[in-house]
C-alpha positions in Angstrom: -6.1 0.8 10.7 -3.4 3.5 10.6 0.3 2.7 10.4 2.7 5.6 11.0 6.5 5.7 11.2 7.9 6.7 14.5 9.6 9.8 13.1 6.3 11.4 12.1 5.0 10.9 15.6 7.9 13.0 16.9 10.1 10.1 18.0 13.2 10.5 16.0 15.1 7.2 15.8 18.0 8.0 13.5 19.9 5.1 11.9 17.2 2.5 12.7 14.9 0.3 10.8 11.2 -0.1 11.7 9.5 -3.3 10.6 5.8 -4.1 10.4 4.1 -7.3 9.4 0.4 -7.4 8.3 -1.0 -10.9 8.1 -4.6 -11.8 7.7 -5.1 -15.5 6.6 -7.1 -15.9 3.3 -7.4 -12.1 2.9 -5.7 -9.4 0.9 -4.4 -6.0 2.2 -4.9 -2.6 0.7 -2.4 0.1 1.6 -3.4 3.7 1.0 -0.5 6.2 1.5 -1.6 9.5 3.1 1.8 11.1 3.9 5.1 10.2 2.4 8.4 12.1 3.1 11.3 9.7 2.6 14.6 11.2 1.5 16.4 9.2 -1.2 19.9 8.0 -0.9 22.5 10.4 -2.2 25.8 9.6 -4.0 27.4 8.8 -0.6 24.6 6.3 0.2 23.1 8.4 2.9 19.3 8.4 2.8 16.3 6.4 3.7 14.2 3.8 2.1 10.7 2.3 2.5 10.3 -1.3 1.3 7.0 -3.2 0.7 7.8 -6.9 0.8 5.5 -9.7 -0.3 6.1 -13.3 -1.2 6.6 -12.6 -4.9 8.2 -9.2 -4.9 10.0 -6.5 -3.0 9.6 -2.8 -4.0 11.7 0.1 -2.6 10.5 3.6 -2.5 11.8 7.1 -1.7 10.7 10.7 -2.6 12.0 10.4 -6.1 10.4 7.0 -6.6 7.1 7.3 -4.6 4.8 4.5 -4.1 1.4 4.6 -5.8 -1.4 6.1 -3.7 -2.8 2.6 -3.3 -1.1 -0.8 -3.2 -3.1 -4.1 -3.2 -1.3 -7.1 -1.9 -1.2 -10.3 -3.9 -1.1 -12.5 -0.8 -2.3 -12.5 2.8 1.1 -11.4 4.2 2.8 -8.1 3.6 5.9 -6.7 5.3 6.9 -3.0 5.5 10.4 -1.9 6.3 11.4 1.8 6.9 15.2 2.3 7.1 16.0 5.8 8.3 19.4 7.5 8.3 20.2 11.0 9.5 19.3 13.5 6.9 20.1 17.2 7.2 19.0 19.7 4.7 21.0 22.9 5.0 22.1 21.7 8.5 18.5 21.5 9.7 17.2 18.2 10.9 14.7 16.8 8.4 11.5 15.0 9.6 10.8 12.1 7.3 8.5 9.1 7.4 5.2 8.0 6.1 1.6 7.4 7.2 -0.8 4.9 5.6 -4.2 3.4 6.1 -4.6 -0.3 5.5 -7.8 -2.3 5.0 -8.4 -6.0 4.8 -10.2 -7.3 1.8 -11.6 -10.7 0.9 -9.5 -12.7 -1.6 -12.6 -13.3 -3.7 -16.0 -11.9 -4.2 -17.9 -15.2 -4.3 -19.6 -14.3 -1.1 -21.3 -11.4 -2.9 -22.8 -13.6 -5.6 -26.0 -15.5 -5.0 -26.0 -18.9 -6.8 -29.8 -19.2 -7.0 -31.1 -19.0 -10.5 -34.3 -17.2 -11.1 -36.4 -17.6 -14.1 -37.2 -14.3 -15.9 -40.1 -14.4 -18.2 -40.5 -11.9 -20.9 -41.2 -11.5 -24.6 -38.9 -10.4 -27.4 -40.4 -8.5 -30.3 -38.4 -8.3 -33.5 -39.7 -5.6 -35.8 -38.9 -5.7 -39.5 -39.3 -2.5 -41.3 -40.1 -3.1 -45.0 -39.8 -0.4 -47.6 
């Protein structure tokens, strides 16, 4: 699935916060960032932030502190918040936002392991070389 901020879609909502919740019970979520253009806050506090929020942590990102290319959730619930303020670079409106792909993963890989035991027969030869 693809998740894109509204500003990258051409819908410029300045001074707003976009929120997404991804929840798959008993699964984990993998986020893969494809596009990331988020202007950091300046000394006046004007700028935007992207937050990835889980049950055990909250991480904040911007262009100077980019997210890793891939994030794996530690739980089955992840929230994403994009707070956008009006940014102008040399008095030209600046398009910012992000695009990511997310995948749902199993929390364990037990379903991939067969629990049947098979007897393997063979012979072991030990060679001694005597000089």
